N, C-alpha and C positions, 0 to 999 in steps of 0.2 A: 268734660265729653266722655261717657265708657268709649269703649274699646269698637263695640259696637256701633256707636251710635255715628261714625263718620263718614257712614253712604245715607245719612238723613241728611248732613247738611250739604249746602250749594253752594259750590265756590263761586271769588267775587267775579272770577270770568265769565262764570255763566252767568249772572246778574247781568251783569255789563251786555252779554249779547244778548242775554230779553229785549236792556235795557233800547240797547241799538236795532233789533229786530221792530219793535217799536214804532220806533223814528221812524226806522224804513217807510215800514208799515202806513205812518202815516203822513208822509212823503209823499210818495204814492200814492195816496189816496186825497192829499192835496193838487198832487202834478193834478188829477181826471176830474178835479173840482175843476182847476183853472183852464182845460181846452176849450179850444173855441168854440167847440163845438156844443159844448155844456152851458158854457155864456150866452152861445147866443142864444140858447134856449132859454135862458133863463132871463136874459132881456126883453124879448119878444113875449112872454107871459107876464113879465109887467109892462110892457107896453099896450099889449090886447086887456088888460085890465086896467087901463086908465090908471095906473102907478100914479101917485101926487106927488112932489117933490119932497124931497127932504128938509129937514133940519135947515141946509143949507140952499134951498131954494130952488135946485139943479131939478128942471125938467126928464125924461125919460130921456128927449129927445137931443139935450145939449149933453146929457151922462153920454148915449151914444154917440154923438158926435168926437167927445171928449175920449174916449174908451178907444176912437179908429185911431186917433192922433199919440194917444199916448200909452197904448196898453204893452209893448213891449218893455215899459221903465217901470209901471204899474206891475206889471206879472214880476220880474224881477225884484223887486223891492220884498212882493209880496214872500219871495221863495228866500229873500235871504233874513225875514222877518226886520227888513227895517220900514216898512210903507207906515208912514202917522198918515191917516184920515185929517181931511181939512176942518 
């Protein structure tokens, strides 16, 4: 590297900072997606459109009941990256 080129090179620390900022940003967006308000809007929209059961044959009503009973656990698994769809 020429003596004047050092200013053009990015440090490893700044690359790590960019990655961290990107992950933070994605996490913030993910948290916004997982808000109760956003999920209620989405579920109501699907129910209003008479959403058909998925491949698991779970109806919208059954899914809503499942979420009411299990939401905290599902949310935690989603945030931790350990959620496995059935």
